[in-house]
Gaussian input, Z-matrix of N, CA and C with variables (Angstrom, degrees):
# hf/3-21g

backbone

0 1
 N
 C     1     B1
 C     2     B2     1     A1
 N     3     B3     2     A2     1     D1
 C     4     B4     3     A3     2     D2
 C     5     B5     4     A4     3     D3
 N     6     B6     5     A5     4     D4
 C     7     B7     6     A6     5     D5
 C     8     B8     7     A7     6     D6
 N     9     B9     8     A8     7     D7
 C    10    B10     9     A9     8     D8
 C    11    B11    10    A10     9     D9
 N    12    B12    11    A11    10    D10
 C    13    B13    12    A12    11    D11
 C    14    B14    13    A13    12    D12
 N    15    B15    14    A14    13    D13
 C    16    B16    15    A15    14    D14
 C    17    B17    16    A16    15    D15
 N    18    B18    17    A17    16    D16
 C    19    B19    18    A18    17    D17
 C    20    B20    19    A19    18    D18
 N    21    B21    20    A20    19    D19
 C    22    B22    21    A21    20    D20
 C    23    B23    22    A22    21    D21
 N    24    B24    23    A23    22    D22
 C    25    B25    24    A24    23    D23
 C    26    B26    25    A25    24    D24
 N    27    B27    26    A26    25    D25
 C    28    B28    27    A27    26    D26
 C    29    B29    28    A28    27    D27
 N    30    B30    29    A29    28    D28
 C    31    B31    30    A30    29    D29
 C    32    B32    31    A31    30    D30
 N    33    B33    32    A32    31    D31
 C    34    B34    33    A33    32    D32
 C    35    B35    34    A34    33    D33
 N    36    B36    35    A35    34    D34
 C    37    B37    36    A36    35    D35
 C    38    B38    37    A37    36    D36
 N    39    B39    38    A38    37    D37
 C    40    B40    39    A39    38    D38
 C    41    B41    40    A40    39    D39
 N    42    B42    41    A41    40    D40
 C    43    B43    42    A42    41    D41
 C    44    B44    43    A43    42    D42
 N    45    B45    44    A44    43    D43
 C    46    B46    45    A45    44    D44
 C    47    B47    46    A46    45    D45
 N    48    B48    47    A47    46    D46
 C    49    B49    48    A48    47    D47
 C    50    B50    49    A49    48    D48
 N    51    B51    50    A50    49    D49
 C    52    B52    51    A51    50    D50
 C    53    B53    52    A52    51    D51
 N    54    B54    53    A53    52    D52
 C    55    B55    54    A54    53    D53
 C    56    B56    55    A55    54    D54
 N    57    B57    56    A56    55    D55
 C    58    B58    57    A57    56    D56
 C    59    B59    58    A58    57    D57
 N    60    B60    59    A59    58    D58
 C    61    B61    60    A60    59    D59
 C    62    B62    61    A61    60    D60
 N    63    B63    62    A62    61    D61
 C    64    B64    63    A63    62    D62
 C    65    B65    64    A64    63    D63
 N    66    B66    65    A65    64    D64
 C    67    B67    66    A66    65    D65
 C    68    B68    67    A67    66    D66
 N    69    B69    68    A68    67    D67
 C    70    B70    69    A69    68    D68
 C    71    B71    70    A70    69    D69
 N    72    B72    71    A71    70    D70
 C    73    B73    72    A72    71    D71
 C    74    B74    73    A73    72    D72
 N    75    B75    74    A74    73    D73
 C    76    B76    75    A75    74    D74
 C    77    B77    76    A76    75    D75
 N    78    B78    77    A77    76    D76
 C    79    B79    78    A78    77    D77
 C    80    B80    79    A79    78    D78
 N    81    B81    80    A80    79    D79
 C    82    B82    81    A81    80    D80
 C    83    B83    82    A82    81    D81
 N    84    B84    83    A83    82    D82
 C    85    B85    84    A84    83    D83
 C    86    B86    85    A85    84    D84
 N    87    B87    86    A86    85    D85
 C    88    B88    87    A87    86    D86
 C    89    B89    88    A88    87    D87
 N    90    B90    89    A89    88    D88
 C    91    B91    90    A90    89    D89
 C    92    B92    91    A91    90    D90
 N    93    B93    92    A92    91    D91
 C    94    B94    93    A93    92    D92
 C    95    B95    94    A94    93    D93
 N    96    B96    95    A95    94    D94
 C    97    B97    96    A96    95    D95
 C    98    B98    97    A97    96    D96
 N    99    B99    98    A98    97    D97
 C   100   B100    99    A99    98    D98
 C   101   B101   100   A100    99    D99
 N   102   B102   101   A101   100   D100
 C   103   B103   102   A102   101   D101
 C   104   B104   103   A103   102   D102
 N   105   B105   104   A104   103   D103
 C   106   B106   105   A105   104   D104
 C   107   B107   106   A106   105   D105
 N   108   B108   107   A107   106   D106
 C   109   B109   108   A108   107   D107
 C   110   B110   109   A109   108   D108
 N   111   B111   110   A110   109   D109
 C   112   B112   111   A111   110   D110
 C   113   B113   112   A112   111   D111
 N   114   B114   113   A113   112   D112
 C   115   B115   114   A114   113   D113
 C   116   B116   115   A115   114   D114
 N   117   B117   116   A116   115   D115
 C   118   B118   117   A117   116   D116
 C   119   B119   118   A118   117   D117
 N   120   B120   119   A119   118   D118
 C   121   B121   120   A120   119   D119
 C   122   B122   121   A121   120   D120
 N   123   B123   122   A122   121   D121
 C   124   B124   123   A123   122   D122
 C   125   B125   124   A124   123   D123
 N   126   B126   125   A125   124   D124
 C   127   B127   126   A126   125   D125
 C   128   B128   127   A127   126   D126
 N   129   B129   128   A128   127   D127
 C   130   B130   129   A129   128   D128
 C   131   B131   130   A130   129   D129
 N   132   B132   131   A131   130   D130
 C   133   B133   132   A132   131   D131
 C   134   B134   133   A133   132   D132
 N   135   B135   134   A134   133   D133
 C   136   B136   135   A135   134   D134
 C   137   B137   136   A136   135   D135
 N   138   B138   137   A137   136   D136
 C   139   B139   138   A138   137   D137
 C   140   B140   139   A139   138   D138
 N   141   B141   140   A140   139   D139
 C   142   B142   141   A141   140   D140
 C   143   B143   142   A142   141   D141
 N   144   B144   143   A143   142   D142
 C   145   B145   144   A144   143   D143
 C   146   B146   145   A145   144   D144
 N   147   B147   146   A146   145   D145
 C   148   B148   147   A147   146   D146
 C   149   B149   148   A148   147   D147
 N   150   B150   149   A149   148   D148
 C   151   B151   150   A150   149   D149
 C   152   B152   151   A151   150   D150
 N   153   B153   152   A152   151   D151
 C   154   B154   153   A153   152   D152
 C   155   B155   154   A154   153   D153
 N   156   B156   155   A155   154   D154
 C   157   B157   156   A156   155   D155
 C   158   B158   157   A157   156   D156
 N   159   B159   158   A158   157   D157
 C   160   B160   159   A159   158   D158
 C   161   B161   160   A160   159   D159
 N   162   B162   161   A161   160   D160
 C   163   B163   162   A162   161   D161
 C   164   B164   163   A163   162   D162
 N   165   B165   164   A164   163   D163
 C   166   B166   165   A165   164   D164
 C   167   B167   166   A166   165   D165
 N   168   B168   167   A167   166   D166
 C   169   B169   168   A168   167   D167
 C   170   B170   169   A169   168   D168
 N   171   B171   170   A170   169   D169
 C   172   B172   171   A171   170   D170
 C   173   B173   172   A172   171   D171
 N   174   B174   173   A173   172   D172
 C   175   B175   174   A174   173   D173
 C   176   B176   175   A175   174   D174
 N   177   B177   176   A176   175   D175
 C   178   B178   177   A177   176   D176
 C   179   B179   178   A178   177   D177
 N   180   B180   179   A179   178   D178
 C   181   B181   180   A180   179   D179
 C   182   B182   181   A181   180   D180
 N   183   B183   182   A182   181   D181
 C   184   B184   183   A183   182   D182
 C   185   B185   184   A184   183   D183
 N   186   B186   185   A185   184   D184
 C   187   B187   186   A186   185   D185
 C   188   B188   187   A187   186   D186
 N   189   B189   188   A188   187   D187
 C   190   B190   189   A189   188   D188
 C   191   B191   190   A190   189   D189
 N   192   B192   191   A191   190   D190
 C   193   B193   192   A192   191   D191
 C   194   B194   193   A193   192   D192
 N   195   B195   194   A194   193   D193
 C   196   B196   195   A195   194   D194
 C   197   B197   196   A196   195   D195
 N   198   B198   197   A197   196   D196
 C   199   B199   198   A198   197   D197
 C   200   B200   199   A199   198   D198
 N   201   B201   200   A200   199   D199
 C   202   B202   201   A201   200   D200
 C   203   B203   202   A202   201   D201
 N   204   B204   203   A203   202   D202
 C   205   B205   204   A204   203   D203
 C   206   B206   205   A205   204   D204
 N   207   B207   206   A206   205   D205
 C   208   B208   207   A207   206   D206
 C   209   B209   208   A208   207   D207
 N   210   B210   209   A209   208   D208
 C   211   B211   210   A210   209   D209
 C   212   B212   211   A211   210   D210
 N   213   B213   212   A212   211   D211
 C   214   B214   213   A213   212   D212
 C   215   B215   214   A214   213   D213
 N   216   B216   215   A215   214   D214
 C   217   B217   216   A216   215   D215
 C   218   B218   217   A217   216   D216
 N   219   B219   218   A218   217   D217
 C   220   B220   219   A219   218   D218
 C   221   B221   220   A220   219   D219
 N   222   B222   221   A221   220   D220
 C   223   B223   222   A222   221   D221
 C   224   B224   223   A223   222   D222
 N   225   B225   224   A224   223   D223
 C   226   B226   225   A225   224   D224
 C   227   B227   226   A226   225   D225
 N   228   B228   227   A227   226   D226
 C   229   B229   228   A228   227   D227
 C   230   B230   229   A229   228   D228
 N   231   B231   230   A230   229   D229
 C   232   B232   231   A231   230   D230
 C   233   B233   232   A232   231   D231
 N   234   B234   233   A233   232   D232
 C   235   B235   234   A234   233   D233
 C   236   B236   235   A235   234   D234
 N   237   B237   236   A236   235   D235
 C   238   B238   237   A237   236   D236
 C   239   B239   238   A238   237   D237
 N   240   B240   239   A239   238   D238
 C   241   B241   240   A240   239   D239
 C   242   B242   241   A241   240   D240
 N   243   B243   242   A242   241   D241
 C   244   B244   243   A243   242   D242
 C   245   B245   244   A244   243   D243
 N   246   B246   245   A245   244   D244
 C   247   B247   246   A246   245   D245
 C   248   B248   247   A247   246   D246
 N   249   B249   248   A248   247   D247
 C   250   B250   249   A249   248   D248
 C   251   B251   250   A250   249   D249
 N   252   B252   251   A251   250   D250
 C   253   B253   252   A252   251   D251
 C   254   B254   253   A253   252   D252
 N   255   B255   254   A254   253   D253
 C   256   B256   255   A255   254   D254
 C   257   B257   256   A256   255   D255
 N   258   B258   257   A257   256   D256
 C   259   B259   258   A258   257   D257
 C   260   B260   259   A259   258   D258
 N   261   B261   260   A260   259   D259
 C   262   B262   261   A261   260   D260
 C   263   B263   262   A262   261   D261
 N   264   B264   263   A263   262   D262
 C   265   B265   264   A264   263   D263
 C   266   B266   265   A265   264   D264
 N   267   B267   266   A266   265   D265
 C   268   B268   267   A267   266   D266
 C   269   B269   268   A268   267   D267
 N   270   B270   269   A269   268   D268
 C   271   B271   270   A270   269   D269
 C   272   B272   271   A271   270   D270
 N   273   B273   272   A272   271   D271
 C   274   B274   273   A273   272   D272
 C   275   B275   274   A274   273   D273
 N   276   B276   275   A275   274   D274
 C   277   B277   276   A276   275   D275
 C   278   B278   277   A277   276   D276
 N   279   B279   278   A278   277   D277
 C   280   B280   279   A279   278   D278
 C   281   B281   280   A280   279   D279
 N   282   B282   281   A281   280   D280
 C   283   B283   282   A282   281   D281
 C   284   B284   283   A283   282   D282
 N   285   B285   284   A284   283   D283
 C   286   B286   285   A285   284   D284
 C   287   B287   286   A286   285   D285
 N   288   B288   287   A287   286   D286
 C   289   B289   288   A288   287   D287
 C   290   B290   289   A289   288   D288
 N   291   B291   290   A290   289   D289
 C   292   B292   291   A291   290   D290
 C   293   B293   292   A292   291   D291
 N   294   B294   293   A293   292   D292
 C   295   B295   294   A294   293   D293
 C   296   B296   295   A295   294   D294
 N   297   B297   296   A296   295   D295
 C   298   B298   297   A297   296   D296
 C   299   B299   298   A298   297   D297
 N   300   B300   299   A299   298   D298
 C   301   B301   300   A300   299   D299
 C   302   B302   301   A301   300   D300
 N   303   B303   302   A302   301   D301
 C   304   B304   303   A303   302   D302
 C   305   B305   304   A304   303   D303

   B1=1.4474
   B2=1.5348
   B3=1.2795
   B4=1.4863
   B5=1.5270
   B6=1.3031
   B7=1.4562
   B8=1.5144
   B9=1.3129
   B10=1.4406
   B11=1.5036
   B12=1.3146
   B13=1.4566
   B14=1.5115
   B15=1.3160
   B16=1.4509
   B17=1.5236
   B18=1.3311
   B19=1.4808
   B20=1.5299
   B21=1.3408
   B22=1.4649
   B23=1.5335
   B24=1.2904
   B25=1.4736
   B26=1.5286
   B27=1.3468
   B28=1.4646
   B29=1.5219
   B30=1.3407
   B31=1.4544
   B32=1.5314
   B33=1.3224
   B34=1.4648
   B35=1.5168
   B36=1.3445
   B37=1.4565
   B38=1.5257
   B39=1.3288
   B40=1.4467
   B41=1.5315
   B42=1.3313
   B43=1.4523
   B44=1.5324
   B45=1.3335
   B46=1.4566
   B47=1.5358
   B48=1.3600
   B49=1.4593
   B50=1.5135
   B51=1.3276
   B52=1.4648
   B53=1.5394
   B54=1.3022
   B55=1.4737
   B56=1.5118
   B57=1.3333
   B58=1.4664
   B59=1.5098
   B60=1.3432
   B61=1.4406
   B62=1.5304
   B63=1.3285
   B64=1.4679
   B65=1.5390
   B66=1.3307
   B67=1.4445
   B68=1.5186
   B69=1.3527
   B70=1.4704
   B71=1.5249
   B72=1.2911
   B73=1.4727
   B74=1.5056
   B75=1.3305
   B76=1.4667
   B77=1.5202
   B78=1.3178
   B79=1.4684
   B80=1.5267
   B81=1.3381
   B82=1.4637
   B83=1.5309
   B84=1.3386
   B85=1.4674
   B86=1.5221
   B87=1.3109
   B88=1.4603
   B89=1.5350
   B90=1.3223
   B91=1.4488
   B92=1.5146
   B93=1.3407
   B94=1.4688
   B95=1.5197
   B96=1.3074
   B97=1.4713
   B98=1.5294
   B99=1.3358
   B100=1.4629
   B101=1.5128
   B102=1.3406
   B103=1.4513
   B104=1.5142
   B105=1.3338
   B106=1.4518
   B107=1.5328
   B108=1.3099
   B109=1.4620
   B110=1.5175
   B111=1.3317
   B112=1.4556
   B113=1.5392
   B114=1.3541
   B115=1.4618
   B116=1.5234
   B117=1.3222
   B118=1.4510
   B119=1.5243
   B120=1.3220
   B121=1.4586
   B122=1.5399
   B123=1.3218
   B124=1.4736
   B125=1.5399
   B126=1.3322
   B127=1.4678
   B128=1.5238
   B129=1.3323
   B130=1.4614
   B131=1.5163
   B132=1.3467
   B133=1.4684
   B134=1.5287
   B135=1.3323
   B136=1.4828
   B137=1.5158
   B138=1.3487
   B139=1.4442
   B140=1.5314
   B141=1.2983
   B142=1.4635
   B143=1.5075
   B144=1.3352
   B145=1.4573
   B146=1.5286
   B147=1.3326
   B148=1.4715
   B149=1.5231
   B150=1.3404
   B151=1.4645
   B152=1.5282
   B153=1.3141
   B154=1.4707
   B155=1.5080
   B156=1.3305
   B157=1.4823
   B158=1.5203
   B159=1.3131
   B160=1.4719
   B161=1.5390
   B162=1.3235
   B163=1.4690
   B164=1.5234
   B165=1.3343
   B166=1.4423
   B167=1.5279
   B168=1.3269
   B169=1.4443
   B170=1.5453
   B171=1.3226
   B172=1.4675
   B173=1.5229
   B174=1.3366
   B175=1.4566
   B176=1.5475
   B177=1.3253
   B178=1.4787
   B179=1.5103
   B180=1.3330
   B181=1.4535
   B182=1.5348
   B183=1.3284
   B184=1.4700
   B185=1.5445
   B186=1.3390
   B187=1.4712
   B188=1.5082
   B189=1.3329
   B190=1.4550
   B191=1.5173
   B192=1.3267
   B193=1.4416
   B194=1.5392
   B195=1.2963
   B196=1.4717
   B197=1.5188
   B198=1.3207
   B199=1.4644
   B200=1.5197
   B201=1.3117
   B202=1.4507
   B203=1.5332
   B204=1.3185
   B205=1.4480
   B206=1.5086
   B207=1.3233
   B208=1.4549
   B209=1.5223
   B210=1.3235
   B211=1.4616
   B212=1.5333
   B213=1.3327
   B214=1.4639
   B215=1.5136
   B216=1.3229
   B217=1.4577
   B218=1.5076
   B219=1.3114
   B220=1.4615
   B221=1.5184
   B222=1.3117
   B223=1.4627
   B224=1.5145
   B225=1.3355
   B226=1.4635
   B227=1.5167
   B228=1.3502
   B229=1.4528
   B230=1.5295
   B231=1.3126
   B232=1.4541
   B233=1.5181
   B234=1.3436
   B235=1.4628
   B236=1.4990
   B237=1.3466
   B238=1.4450
   B239=1.5214
   B240=1.3267
   B241=1.4696
   B242=1.5142
   B243=1.3205
   B244=1.4642
   B245=1.5020
   B246=1.3127
   B247=1.4477
   B248=1.5257
   B249=1.3208
   B250=1.4483
   B251=1.5241
   B252=1.3373
   B253=1.4442
   B254=1.5217
   B255=1.3223
   B256=1.4504
   B257=1.5184
   B258=1.3013
   B259=1.4487
   B260=1.5196
   B261=1.3347
   B262=1.4697
   B263=1.5205
   B264=1.3182
   B265=1.4386
   B266=1.5106
   B267=1.3478
   B268=1.4724
   B269=1.5166
   B270=1.3194
   B271=1.4703
   B272=1.4979
   B273=1.3463
   B274=1.4454
   B275=1.5030
   B276=1.3497
   B277=1.4695
   B278=1.5243
   B279=1.3046
   B280=1.4597
   B281=1.5084
   B282=1.3214
   B283=1.4470
   B284=1.5033
   B285=1.3455
   B286=1.4665
   B287=1.5317
   B288=1.3308
   B289=1.4534
   B290=1.5463
   B291=1.3318
   B292=1.4515
   B293=1.5059
   B294=1.3319
   B295=1.4726
   B296=1.5156
   B297=1.3068
   B298=1.4699
   B299=1.5319
   B300=1.2986
   B301=1.4676
   B302=1.4786
   B303=1.3433
   B304=1.4567
   B305=1.4994
   A1=108.10
   A2=116.59
   A3=121.80
   A4=106.03
   A5=115.75
   A6=120.45
   A7=109.76
   A8=117.65
   A9=122.49
   A10=108.71
   A11=116.85
   A12=122.99
   A13=109.70
   A14=116.94
   A15=120.61
   A16=113.76
   A17=115.28
   A18=120.21
   A19=108.92
   A20=117.08
   A21=120.72
   A22=114.34
   A23=118.62
   A24=119.10
   A25=112.91
   A26=117.51
   A27=120.05
   A28=111.75
   A29=117.21
   A30=121.37
   A31=110.62
   A32=116.11
   A33=120.46
   A34=111.82
   A35=116.93
   A36=120.20
   A37=111.00
   A38=116.79
   A39=120.24
   A40=110.70
   A41=116.88
   A42=120.17
   A43=111.19
   A44=116.75
   A45=120.13
   A46=110.73
   A47=115.80
   A48=119.61
   A49=111.90
   A50=117.41
   A51=120.90
   A52=110.63
   A53=116.56
   A54=120.53
   A55=110.15
   A56=116.79
   A57=120.10
   A58=111.71
   A59=117.54
   A60=121.77
   A61=111.32
   A62=115.84
   A63=121.43
   A64=111.22
   A65=117.07
   A66=120.76
   A67=114.38
   A68=115.08
   A69=120.29
   A70=111.25
   A71=115.50
   A72=120.13
   A73=106.86
   A74=115.32
   A75=119.96
   A76=109.44
   A77=116.16
   A78=121.23
   A79=111.24
   A80=117.40
   A81=121.44
   A82=111.49
   A83=116.85
   A84=119.53
   A85=109.68
   A86=117.15
   A87=121.25
   A88=109.75
   A89=117.68
   A90=121.54
   A91=111.32
   A92=117.41
   A93=120.98
   A94=111.39
   A95=115.71
   A96=121.24
   A97=112.42
   A98=116.71
   A99=119.78
   A100=111.53
   A101=117.04
   A102=123.33
   A103=110.05
   A104=115.52
   A105=119.25
   A106=108.68
   A107=116.24
   A108=120.44
   A109=110.19
   A110=116.84
   A111=121.43
   A112=112.52
   A113=115.83
   A114=119.34
   A115=110.36
   A116=118.76
   A117=120.29
   A118=110.76
   A119=116.53
   A120=120.59
   A121=109.65
   A122=116.61
   A123=121.15
   A124=110.40
   A125=116.68
   A126=119.73
   A127=111.27
   A128=116.92
   A129=119.61
   A130=112.73
   A131=116.07
   A132=118.90
   A133=112.55
   A134=117.21
   A135=122.41
   A136=109.62
   A137=117.83
   A138=120.01
   A139=114.62
   A140=117.48
   A141=120.98
   A142=112.94
   A143=117.14
   A144=120.92
   A145=112.65
   A146=117.91
   A147=122.47
   A148=111.06
   A149=115.94
   A150=120.67
   A151=107.06
   A152=115.31
   A153=119.84
   A154=112.00
   A155=118.87
   A156=119.72
   A157=110.82
   A158=117.41
   A159=121.21
   A160=109.38
   A161=116.15
   A162=120.20
   A163=110.40
   A164=117.04
   A165=120.56
   A166=112.47
   A167=117.92
   A168=120.58
   A169=111.34
   A170=116.72
   A171=120.44
   A172=109.45
   A173=116.05
   A174=119.94
   A175=110.44
   A176=116.75
   A177=120.55
   A178=111.25
   A179=117.74
   A180=122.38
   A181=111.34
   A182=115.74
   A183=121.45
   A184=112.59
   A185=115.33
   A186=119.45
   A187=112.34
   A188=117.43
   A189=123.08
   A190=110.18
   A191=116.31
   A192=121.35
   A193=108.26
   A194=114.45
   A195=121.05
   A196=108.29
   A197=115.68
   A198=120.81
   A199=107.60
   A200=117.53
   A201=122.21
   A202=108.52
   A203=115.70
   A204=120.89
   A205=109.39
   A206=119.03
   A207=121.11
   A208=109.68
   A209=116.73
   A210=119.79
   A211=109.45
   A212=113.29
   A213=119.52
   A214=113.96
   A215=118.09
   A216=121.27
   A217=112.13
   A218=113.21
   A219=121.57
   A220=109.67
   A221=119.00
   A222=121.39
   A223=111.43
   A224=115.30
   A225=120.74
   A226=107.52
   A227=117.39
   A228=120.82
   A229=110.27
   A230=115.43
   A231=121.42
   A232=109.28
   A233=115.39
   A234=121.03
   A235=113.91
   A236=118.30
   A237=120.64
   A238=110.78
   A239=116.51
   A240=121.18
   A241=110.61
   A242=116.54
   A243=121.42
   A244=109.32
   A245=116.21
   A246=121.26
   A247=112.22
   A248=115.87
   A249=120.48
   A250=111.20
   A251=118.33
   A252=120.74
   A253=113.43
   A254=118.66
   A255=121.06
   A256=108.60
   A257=115.27
   A258=120.92
   A259=109.07
   A260=117.87
   A261=118.93
   A262=110.37
   A263=115.47
   A264=120.54
   A265=110.90
   A266=116.93
   A267=121.78
   A268=113.51
   A269=116.78
   A270=119.75
   A271=112.43
   A272=116.97
   A273=121.47
   A274=112.82
   A275=116.48
   A276=121.57
   A277=108.44
   A278=115.13
   A279=120.96
   A280=109.48
   A281=117.03
   A282=121.46
   A283=116.92
   A284=115.71
   A285=121.52
   A286=115.51
   A287=118.49
   A288=120.52
   A289=111.39
   A290=116.03
   A291=118.63
   A292=109.82
   A293=117.42
   A294=120.41
   A295=111.04
   A296=114.80
   A297=121.45
   A298=108.27
   A299=115.79
   A300=120.49
   A301=109.22
   A302=116.63
   A303=121.61
   A304=109.20
   D1=118.65
   D2=173.99
   D3=-114.49
   D4=125.87
   D5=-176.47
   D6=-138.21
   D7=130.56
   D8=173.98
   D9=-92.89
   D10=127.36
   D11=-179.57
   D12=-114.29
   D13=127.14
   D14=179.57
   D15=-115.64
   D16=-22.87
   D17=-179.27
   D18=-135.13
   D19=152.12
   D20=-176.59
   D21=-55.01
   D22=-37.49
   D23=-177.34
   D24=-60.74
   D25=-24.86
   D26=178.77
   D27=-69.41
   D28=-26.39
   D29=-179.41
   D30=-59.17
   D31=-47.61
   D32=-179.20
   D33=-61.97
   D34=-39.91
   D35=179.26
   D36=-64.63
   D37=-39.73
   D38=179.67
   D39=-69.02
   D40=-41.90
   D41=178.48
   D42=-61.63
   D43=-43.11
   D44=179.33
   D45=-63.69
   D46=-46.76
   D47=179.55
   D48=-60.88
   D49=-41.04
   D50=-179.81
   D51=-67.51
   D52=-40.17
   D53=178.29
   D54=-62.06
   D55=-46.68
   D56=-179.90
   D57=-67.27
   D58=-35.83
   D59=177.78
   D60=-65.11
   D61=-32.19
   D62=178.01
   D63=-80.55
   D64=-3.15
   D65=179.30
   D66=73.16
   D67=26.73
   D68=-178.98
   D69=-105.33
   D70=139.76
   D71=170.74
   D72=-81.51
   D73=166.51
   D74=175.20
   D75=-59.64
   D76=-40.69
   D77=-178.90
   D78=-61.34
   D79=-44.53
   D80=-178.94
   D81=-65.46
   D82=-45.60
   D83=-179.59
   D84=-67.46
   D85=-40.58
   D86=178.94
   D87=-59.13
   D88=-41.10
   D89=178.98
   D90=-62.77
   D91=-39.94
   D92=177.38
   D93=-62.38
   D94=-32.10
   D95=-175.77
   D96=-93.13
   D97=-9.54
   D98=-177.68
   D99=77.21
   D100=31.25
   D101=-179.05
   D102=-115.90
   D103=164.97
   D104=169.28
   D105=-81.00
   D106=155.96
   D107=176.18
   D108=-59.72
   D109=-36.92
   D110=179.06
   D111=-61.20
   D112=-41.72
   D113=179.88
   D114=-68.03
   D115=-39.88
   D116=177.27
   D117=-62.56
   D118=-40.11
   D119=178.03
   D120=-60.75
   D121=-41.62
   D122=178.31
   D123=-61.81
   D124=-41.11
   D125=-179.25
   D126=-66.53
   D127=-34.09
   D128=177.31
   D129=-72.55
   D130=-33.62
   D131=-176.68
   D132=-92.39
   D133=-25.89
   D134=179.22
   D135=-133.92
   D136=68.78
   D137=-174.56
   D138=-69.22
   D139=-7.71
   D140=177.78
   D141=-63.60
   D142=-15.74
   D143=179.19
   D144=-88.27
   D145=-4.46
   D146=179.43
   D147=-74.50
   D148=132.40
   D149=168.00
   D150=-83.78
   D151=161.72
   D152=179.72
   D153=-58.43
   D154=-42.90
   D155=-179.11
   D156=-64.78
   D157=-34.35
   D158=178.72
   D159=-69.43
   D160=-44.28
   D161=178.61
   D162=-58.42
   D163=-46.59
   D164=179.67
   D165=-62.66
   D166=-35.31
   D167=177.64
   D168=-67.89
   D169=-41.88
   D170=178.56
   D171=-64.29
   D172=-44.45
   D173=179.77
   D174=-61.08
   D175=-43.83
   D176=178.84
   D177=-61.22
   D178=-41.21
   D179=179.55
   D180=-64.21
   D181=-25.09
   D182=177.97
   D183=-95.01
   D184=2.53
   D185=-179.28
   D186=73.51
   D187=27.45
   D188=179.61
   D189=-115.44
   D190=166.66
   D191=174.91
   D192=-139.63
   D193=159.57
   D194=178.50
   D195=-92.86
   D196=133.92
   D197=178.45
   D198=-129.01
   D199=133.06
   D200=-178.79
   D201=-108.24
   D202=138.01
   D203=-178.52
   D204=-146.10
   D205=157.70
   D206=175.29
   D207=-62.83
   D208=146.68
   D209=177.88
   D210=-58.75
   D211=132.32
   D212=177.87
   D213=69.99
   D214=8.63
   D215=-176.25
   D216=-118.87
   D217=-176.95
   D218=176.91
   D219=-80.54
   D220=158.54
   D221=176.14
   D222=-56.68
   D223=147.14
   D224=177.54
   D225=-68.04
   D226=129.97
   D227=-179.72
   D228=-69.32
   D229=148.79
   D230=179.94
   D231=-57.95
   D232=132.67
   D233=179.49
   D234=88.04
   D235=-7.63
   D236=-179.23
   D237=-87.50
   D238=-37.78
   D239=-179.61
   D240=-67.35
   D241=153.15
   D242=176.76
   D243=-64.19
   D244=139.26
   D245=174.79
   D246=86.12
   D247=170.79
   D248=-179.19
   D249=-70.89
   D250=153.05
   D251=-178.28
   D252=-66.65
   D253=-25.48
   D254=176.36
   D255=-152.75
   D256=154.45
   D257=-178.20
   D258=-125.71
   D259=145.24
   D260=177.17
   D261=-70.33
   D262=148.58
   D263=177.06
   D264=-81.08
   D265=-172.81
   D266=-177.33
   D267=-54.69
   D268=-30.10
   D269=-178.48
   D270=-78.93
   D271=-10.97
   D272=-176.53
   D273=90.44
   D274=-8.16
   D275=178.34
   D276=-88.32
   D277=161.61
   D278=177.61
   D279=-95.28
   D280=143.75
   D281=167.48
   D282=89.32
   D283=-162.53
   D284=-169.51
   D285=-74.46
   D286=4.58
   D287=-179.96
   D288=-70.60
   D289=-19.51
   D290=179.67
   D291=-73.44
   D292=137.61
   D293=-179.07
   D294=-66.11
   D295=146.07
   D296=178.06
   D297=-114.78
   D298=131.85
   D299=176.49
   D300=-87.35
   D301=120.82
   D302=-177.25
   D303=-98.17

């Protein structure tokens, strides 16, 4: 799934579509994330309340990742963007294994 997002409301639509495509109910995905079904529903309908760490955790639970690219252009090649491609979290580990405070 490749999706271009320009406004926050599109995030919720993409999350919902990805969840359904994965065959997950809100309850099942919420359980994976340690959330209530109600909170996951809120995130899908009002994604403007998502912090970046929360968004990345939801994406990881759905087997997705965030990719940044110039508007109207191709994705930025690995190593071209400023800074390292990924940073360890507070635990020193890489990726979604770090706990997220909801």
